C-alpha positions as CSV (number, residue, x, y, z in Angstrom):
1,X,156.3,53.7,135.6
2,X,157.0,50.7,133.0
3,X,154.3,49.5,131.4
4,X,153.5,46.4,129.4
5,X,153.8,48.2,126.0
6,X,157.0,49.6,127.2
7,X,158.4,46.2,127.8
8,X,157.1,44.8,124.3
9,X,158.9,48.0,122.4
10,X,161.9,47.0,124.5
11,X,161.9,43.4,123.1
12,X,161.2,44.7,119.7
13,X,164.3,47.1,119.8
14,X,166.2,44.2,121.2
15,X,165.4,41.8,118.8
16,X,165.8,44.4,115.4
17,X,169.0,46.5,117.2
18,X,172.5,46.0,115.3
19,X,175.3,46.6,117.5
20,X,173.3,48.8,120.2
21,X,172.5,51.3,117.4
22,X,168.7,50.7,118.1
23,X,166.0,50.1,115.3
24,X,164.1,52.4,112.6
25,X,161.3,54.1,114.4
26,X,159.7,53.7,111.0
27,X,160.2,50.0,111.2
28,X,158.3,50.1,114.9
29,X,154.7,50.6,113.6
30,X,154.5,47.6,111.1
31,X,156.3,45.2,113.7
32,X,154.2,46.1,116.4
33,X,151.2,45.8,114.7
34,X,151.9,42.4,113.3
35,X,153.7,41.2,116.5
36,X,151.0,42.4,118.8
37,X,147.9,43.9,116.8
38,X,148.7,47.4,118.4
39,X,148.3,50.7,116.2
40,X,149.8,53.5,117.9
41,X,147.1,55.8,116.5
42,X,144.8,54.3,119.0
43,X,146.9,55.6,121.8
44,X,146.7,59.5,123.2
45,X,150.0,59.8,121.8
46,X,149.1,59.1,118.1
47,X,152.6,58.6,116.9
48,X,155.5,56.4,117.6
49,X,157.8,59.1,118.1
50,X,155.3,61.2,120.8
51,X,155.3,58.3,122.6
52,X,158.7,57.6,122.9
53,X,159.6,61.3,123.6
54,X,157.0,61.3,126.1
55,X,159.3,58.7,128.2
56,X,163.0,59.8,128.1
57,X,163.9,57.8,130.9
58,X,163.2,54.6,128.9
59,X,163.8,55.4,125.2
60,X,166.6,57.4,123.4
61,X,165.6,58.7,120.1
62,X,167.6,60.1,116.9
63,X,166.7,63.7,115.5
64,X,163.6,63.5,113.3
65,X,164.8,61.9,109.7
66,X,163.5,58.7,107.8
67,X,166.3,56.5,109.2
68,X,165.8,57.8,112.7
69,X,166.5,55.0,115.4
70,X,165.0,54.3,118.8
71,X,167.5,52.6,121.4
72,X,165.9,51.8,124.7
73,X,167.9,52.8,128.3
74,X,168.7,49.7,130.3
75,X,169.0,51.7,133.6
76,X,165.1,52.9,132.8
77,X,164.4,49.1,132.6
78,X,166.6,48.1,135.9
79,X,163.6,48.4,138.2
80,X,161.1,46.6,135.9
81,X,161.0,42.7,136.5
């Protein structure tokens, strides 16, 4: 299911995405920490890439790289309020 954290990530991506290209995965960590006090290292996945990759129905990631971006899949969130 879609968690509260997943919804926060979706909102963050939506705020920082340009032309539907998504936002840099590297930018997710500092922005999520500032906005929500979330440190991914405290979660089982340890990294944002691992967290996002574990949820392929919700997030779509570029191949690994410094400018790799993540997008959210609207269909994955369609069932979530």
